ZAMARGU-4260 file (C-alpha; in steps of 0.2 Angstrom, whole numbers, plus 5000, padded with zeros to 4 digits):
<rodrens>
0) 5499/5655/5388 | 5487/5646/5402 | 5482/5628/5401 | 5473/5615/5411 | 5484/5604/5420
5) 5479/5588/5430 | 5490/5581/5444 | 5488/5564/5453 | 5491/5564/5472 | 5495/5548/5483
10) 5501/5545/5501 | 5501/5530/5512 | 5513/5535/5526 | 5509/5544/5542 | 5492/5552/5541
15) 5488/5552/5521 | 5472/5562/5523 | 5480/5576/5532 | 5495/5576/5521 | 5484/5576/5505
20) 5474/5590/5512 | 5487/5601/5515 | 5498/5597/5500 | 5481/5604/5489 | 5483/5621/5498
25) 5502/5620/5495 | 5500/5617/5476 | 5489/5632/5475 | 5503/5643/5482 | 5514/5640/5467
30) 5517/5654/5457 | 5510/5650/5440 | 5497/5637/5445 | 5480/5639/5452 | 5469/5624/5459
35) 5453/5625/5450 | 5445/5608/5456 | 5447/5594/5467 | 5441/5576/5467 | 5436/5566/5481
40) 5449/5555/5491 | 5449/5536/5486 | 5457/5522/5495 | 5466/5508/5485 | 5477/5494/5487
45) 5496/5498/5482 | 5502/5496/5464 | 5509/5483/5459 | 5496/5471/5464 | 5501/5458/5477
50) 5503/5444/5464 | 5515/5454/5453 | 5534/5450/5458 | 5537/5468/5459 | 5525/5471/5473
55) 5530/5479/5490 | 5522/5475/5506 | 5513/5492/5511 | 5498/5501/5518 | 5483/5505/5506
60) 5485/5523/5497 | 5474/5537/5498 | 5472/5546/5481 | 5465/5562/5473 | 5466/5572/5457
65) 5468/5590/5456 | 5464/5601/5441 | 5472/5617/5440 | 5477/5631/5426 | 5495/5632/5424
70) 5504/5647/5416 | 5521/5639/5418 | 5528/5625/5407 | 5527/5607/5412 | 5545/5605/5418
75) 5544/5620/5429 | 5527/5612/5436 | 5537/5596/5439 | 5551/5605/5449 | 5538/5613/5461
80) 5528/5598/5464 | 5545/5589/5468 | 5549/5603/5480 | 5532/5601/5488 | 5535/5582/5489
85) 5552/5585/5497 | 5543/5597/5510 | 5532/5583/5515 | 5547/5571/5518 | 5549/5562/5502
90) 5568/5557/5499 | 5569/5550/5481 | 5587/5546/5484 | 5583/5533/5498 | 5564/5527/5493
95) 5561/5509/5486 | 5553/5509/5469 | 5534/5506/5471 | 5537/5508/5488 | 5528/5518/5502
100) 5527/5536/5500 | 5523/5551/5511 | 5517/5560/5496 | 5518/5557/5478 | 5513/5570/5465
105) 5511/5564/5447 | 5509/5575/5431 | 5495/5567/5422 | 5492/5579/5407 | 5495/5597/5404
110) 5486/5603/5391 | 5488/5595/5374 | 5507/5594/5377 | 5517/5577/5373 | 5532/5576/5381
115) 5545/5562/5381 | 5561/5568/5391 | 5572/5557/5404 | 5563/5568/5419 | 5545/5569/5412
120) 5533/5560/5401 | 5518/5568/5396 | 5502/5562/5397 | 5508/5550/5410 | 5511/5533/5403
125) 5500/5523/5415 | 5484/5534/5415 | 5474/5520/5407 | 5480/5506/5417 | 5475/5513/5435
130) 5458/5514/5441 | 5463/5524/5455 | 5469/5538/5443 | 5455/5537/5431 | 5440/5537/5443
135) 5446/5553/5452 | 5451/5560/5435 | 5434/5557/5428 | 5427/5568/5441 | 5436/5584/5438
140) 5437/5581/5418 | 5420/5573/5414 | 5418/5568/5396 | 5437/5571/5395 | 5449/5563/5384
145) 5469/5560/5383 | 5478/5569/5369 | 5479/5555/5358 | 5460/5555/5357 | 5456/5541/5370
150) 5440/5545/5380 | 5440/5543/5399 | 5424/5535/5400 | 5430/5522/5386 | 5445/5518/5397
155) 5435/5516/5413 | 5424/5503/5404 | 5440/5493/5399 | 5443/5492/5416 | 5426/5487/5423
160) 5421/5481/5435 | 5432/5492/5446 | 5431/5484/5463 | 5447/5489/5470 | 5445/5508/5471
165) 5433/5515/5485 | 5427/5533/5490 | 5436/5537/5506 | 5430/5555/5509 | 5428/5572/5501
170) 5440/5586/5507 | 5424/5597/5511 | 5419/5583/5524 | 5434/5583/5534 | 5431/5590/5551
175) 5442/5603/5561 | 5453/5615/5555 | 5466/5613/5541 | 5482/5608/5546 | 5496/5621/5544
180) 5506/5621/5527 | 5524/5618/5527 | 5528/5637/5522 | 5515/5651/5521 | 5499/5656/5527
185) 5484/5645/5528 | 5472/5648/5515 | 5454/5644/5511 | 5449/5625/5510 | 5454/5620/5491
190) 5440/5608/5487 | 5425/5612/5478 | 5407/5603/5481 | 5401/5595/5465 | 5383/5589/5465
195) 5381/5572/5458 | 5399/5566/5459 | 5395/5552/5472 | 5383/5547/5460 | 5396/5547/5446
200) 5408/5537/5457 | 5395/5524/5461 | 5392/5522/5443 | 5410/5517/5439 | 5411/5505/5454
205) 5419/5516/5467 | 5408/5513/5482 | 5409/5525/5496 | 5414/5516/5511 | 5421/5530/5522
210) 5410/5524/5536 | 5419/5507/5536 | 5436/5512/5532 | 5439/5525/5546 | 5432/5540/5535
215) 5428/5558/5541 | 5421/5553/5558 | 5436/5543/5563 | 5447/5557/5557 | 5455/5546/5542
220) 5468/5534/5541 | 5485/5535/5551
</rodrens>
C-alpha cells in the first residue's frame, strides 16, 4: 500500500544549497519512494536558540520539506535516508547533538502511521515547535493536519509572528546544471513550480530575502 510521506531536510556545512538540491534527487532514486513535491528552501537560525544552554555555535541552516509517495514501510524508508545522509558525509558516531550537519533528513509523517520505537517516532515529535519545519510543510501539505487532528494552520498561528524563517530560494531558480549525485545517473530537476506559494510564505511571516542573503544570484551560501 502506498501512502504520502513527508521528509524534512536541513544542512549547514559546506554548500548547503548544493547538498539539498542533490539530496532531493537521490531521494527520488529510492526504490519504493517517489518525490512528488518540494517546498522552497528556507534559511533559519540553528535550533536550540542561542539563549538555550544546549545551543551550539554554528552557521544558519537551509531547510526544505519533500512530499513523496512511499510503498515501503517507515523503518525501511528511515534506513534508506540514513544511507543518503552517510553518502553526504554525516557520521552519527562522531557528531555533536544539535551540532552542525552536512545533511539531516527527518521523517516527519508517513501516512497516518503512529510509531514509537527507539529508532523512529512518527509523527516527528517536534513538528509543532519548529517554524522551519511548519512553514515549508504547509507549502507541500496545504490545509493538512497531523495524525492527531491538529491542523497545520493552527500550529503556525500558535508560533506567530514567525520572524526567524526566511525564504531563501526555490530549487527551480538555482542557476546552472544540477551537481552530480553520489551514485547513479543525473535525473531531471526534482522541484515543482507552485503558483502562489510565495504569497503563502509571506502570509506566514517567511519573507523572501534571497537577494540580501546570498540567494540564487550569488550561488547560495557556502
